[in-house]
C-alpha positions in Angstrom: 88.2 -10.5 118.6 91.0 -9.2 116.4 94.6 -9.1 117.4 94.6 -5.3 117.0 91.7 -4.9 119.4 93.4 -7.2 121.9 96.6 -5.2 121.7 94.6 -2.0 122.2 93.0 -3.4 125.3 96.5 -4.3 126.7 98.0 -0.9 125.8 94.9 0.9 127.3 95.3 -1.0 130.5 99.0 -0.3 130.8 98.6 3.4 129.9 96.0 3.6 132.7 98.6 2.1 135.1 96.5 -1.0 135.9 97.4 -4.6 136.3 95.0 -7.2 134.8 93.6 -7.7 138.3 93.1 -4.0 138.7 91.3 -3.6 135.5 89.1 -6.6 136.2 88.2 -5.1 139.6 87.6 -1.6 138.2 85.4 -3.0 135.3 83.6 -5.4 137.6 84.7 -8.3 135.4 86.5 -11.5 136.2 90.3 -11.7 135.8 89.8 -14.5 133.2 87.6 -12.2 131.1 90.3 -9.5 131.0 92.9 -12.1 130.1 90.6 -13.4 127.4 90.2 -9.9 126.0 94.0 -9.3 125.9 94.6 -12.7 124.2 92.1 -12.0 121.4 89.3 -14.2 122.6 85.7 -13.6 121.9 84.2 -11.0 124.2 80.9 -9.2 124.1 80.4 -5.5 123.3 79.2 -5.1 126.9 82.5 -6.4 128.1 84.4 -4.0 125.9 82.2 -1.2 127.2 83.0 -2.2 130.8 86.7 -2.3 130.0 86.6 1.2 128.3 84.7 2.7 131.2 86.7 1.1 134.0 89.5 3.7 134.8 88.2 6.8 136.5 89.3 9.0 133.6 87.4 6.9 131.1 89.0 6.2 127.7 86.6 6.7 124.7 85.5 3.4 123.4 86.6 4.3 119.9 90.2 4.3 121.2 89.9 0.5 121.7 88.9 0.0 118.1 91.4 2.5 116.6 93.7 0.7 114.1 96.7 2.9 114.9 96.9 1.9 118.5 95.6 5.3 119.5 95.0 4.3 123.2 95.2 7.2 125.6 93.6 8.3 128.8 92.0 11.7 129.3 
């Protein structure tokens, strides 16, 4: 996973007001998977989809991939 994508996951989580634990719970993923995503480790598209759909207001998946750090919540 690219560093930009890892940064976007982190920004997205913080913008949503979630801890890593909170995001893991909301996405039904393990804490280690969330940490891995934020550190730039290899994660599946299913994992990214779960991360993007976790907060109740749902951030569009393309925001995780945006090069300009365009992470926002709706």
